[in-house]
C-alpha positions, -999 to +999 in steps of 0.1 A: -095+172-108-082+140-092-108+118-109-105+131-145-083+102-156-108+076-144-129+058-169-162+040-165-154+003-160-189-011-163-217-012-188-237+020-194-257+028-163-239+003-141-213+028-127-225+061-114-202+088-101-215+109-073-201+142-061-194+145-024-175+166+000-156+149+028-167+177+052-204+175+040-222+148+059-253+150+038-234+143+006-216+113+022-250+099+034-265+103+000-235+084-015-239+054+008-276+052+017-285+027-010-254+006-008-249-030+003-211-026+006-190+005+010-153+007+004-135+037+019-105+043-004-102+080+005-067+089+015-039+114+010-001+109+009+006+145+018-012+175+033-027+203+011-040+238+019-076+224+019-071+191+037-044+179+061-039+143+070-060+145+101-089+159+080-088+130+056-077+099+075-094+106+108-123+130+105-132+120+070-131+083+079-153+090+109-180+107+089-180+079+063-183+053+091-211+072+107-230+074+074-225+036+069-238+029+104-267+052+101-281+035+070-272+000+083-250-009+053-242-046+053-204-044+048-178-016+053-142-021+040-117+005+051-084+010+033-057+019+058-019+015+054+010-006+064+028+006+095-004+022+109+007+030+144-005+057+168+030+061+182+048+064+148+070+094+141+052+098+108+019+117+109+006+097+079+010+064+099-004+080+131-035+093+114-041+060+096-040+042+130-064+066+145-087+063+116-088+025+120-096+029+157-125+053+151-142+033+123-140+001+144-156+020+173-185+032+151-189+001+130-173-030+147-177-052+116-154-030+096-128-049+075-095-031+077-070-035+049-033-025+052-015-027+019+022-024+015+036+002-009+017-005-042+031-009-077+011-009-109-002+015-135+002+051-125+018+041-092+040+063-070+068+037-067+081+024-100+071+055-120+085+078-093+119+061-095+118+061-133+112+098-138+140+123-142+126+146-114+132+120-087+164+134-073+163+141-036+164+115-009+174+114+027+181+078+038+202+066+008+172+047-004+176+022+025+139+020+035+127-017+034+093-030+025+073-058+007+059-041-025+025-054-035+009-055-069-022-033-073-040-061-092-035-085-062-049-058-038-079-054-061-084-091-062-083-092-024-108-064-021-131-082-046-130-114-026-139-095+006-170-083-011-183-118-015-169-134+017-188-124+049-162-141+070-138-112+063-161-089+083-144-075+114-110-088+103-077-069+097-056-078+066-020-070+059-015-073+021+022-074+011+043-090-017+063-122-015+097-106-011+112-078+009+132-051-010+151-020-001+143+011-021+178+010-036+172-025-049+140-014-066+158+016-080+183-008-095+155-029-110+141+002-126+174+014-140+181-020-155+146-021-171+146+014-186+183+011-196+191+044-180+207+056-147+186+079-126+206+101-101+195+102-065+211+130-044+211+123-007+206+152+017+206+151+055+172+147+071+176+179+091+179+199+058+156+181+035+126+178+059+121+215+065+128+223+029+102+198+017+077+213+041+082+248+027+082+235-009+049+216-003+033+248+011+047+271-016+035+253-048+002+238-056+015+206-073+030+178-053+068+174-051+078+162-017+064+166+018+081+166+052+063+135+062+074+116+031+110+124+042+102+110+076+088+078+061+120+071+043+135+062+077+107+037+087+109+001+075+077-019+070+066-040+100+039-066+097+013-073+124+016-111+131-021-112+143-034-098+110-046-120+082-028-120+048-032-130+011-029-166+022-062-164+041-078-152+009-062-180-012-042-154-033-006-158-044+009-123-047+032-114-075+068-102-072+076-067-084+106-080-104+082-099-127+063-067-137+089-040-142+089-045-180+051-041-183+050-008-164+083+008-174+089+001-211+076+035-221+105+051-202+131+035-226+146+055-254+136+046-289+170+029-294+161+003-267+123+003-267+119-031-284+145-050-264+132-079-243+127-075-205+158-072-184+154-107-170+153-122-206+184-103-216+202-115-185+193-151-194+206-147-229+238-132-216+244-162-193+241-186-222+272-170-238+294-184-211+303-219-199+303-222-162+327-247-148+324-259-112+354-274-096+341-295-067+373-314-061 
């Protein structure tokens, strides 16, 4: 189900989809045995009835790394997360850190990538804030992080494919500017020319309610761990390499909101220029006088 929206991005016969089960070692080995490079992009934001975060980020990563080591694959690039920390109050960040540790033990040349919250097509940042159903929060949208463009992350992963000096390194991939979630929500409202309401509930109420809601219905709404993550700001490992080491200049989220959010506008405002252009035009209507005497 999760891959139905994907389309073949190469010529006929160049891209081959293979069925695998994260708990089936034989299927994982069959998927990697003829590979020169393996990217592990398997992850989950929230637990489900079939897979919890430990199953995906730790045990699943371990099986993939073992398959890579068994067939002596040249390169293994493992996608982790920002704030990966074994002592984090968030289970998501704890399991990501444990996954990093295990894959490095099995395959020491593993390249670990820790992206900041990602924005782009079908993201869970801009689109989440733009939708009407995004109502409940617990930290007044005060979480702070450096959002990163999906295209920049993809470019970095592509460069790692061709650059063997990235083997065994850890990369923190983040945008050029730190934002709070409320600042991004304001960018979104300004771009879609609508105001989305955000109702703040105490953590002690929202977290257990989110846990029950996540268990009761099969589609994703909000999990307890996502509520916990609202209270954790992004921290950057000073020892890790960054976009600069890959000679990439990351883009600022403010420069891309129009591209990704125009469809959320009503028909009355759909053809208006981006918010930044409207603001520039508005400034030209006024004469600014500076008295420096």
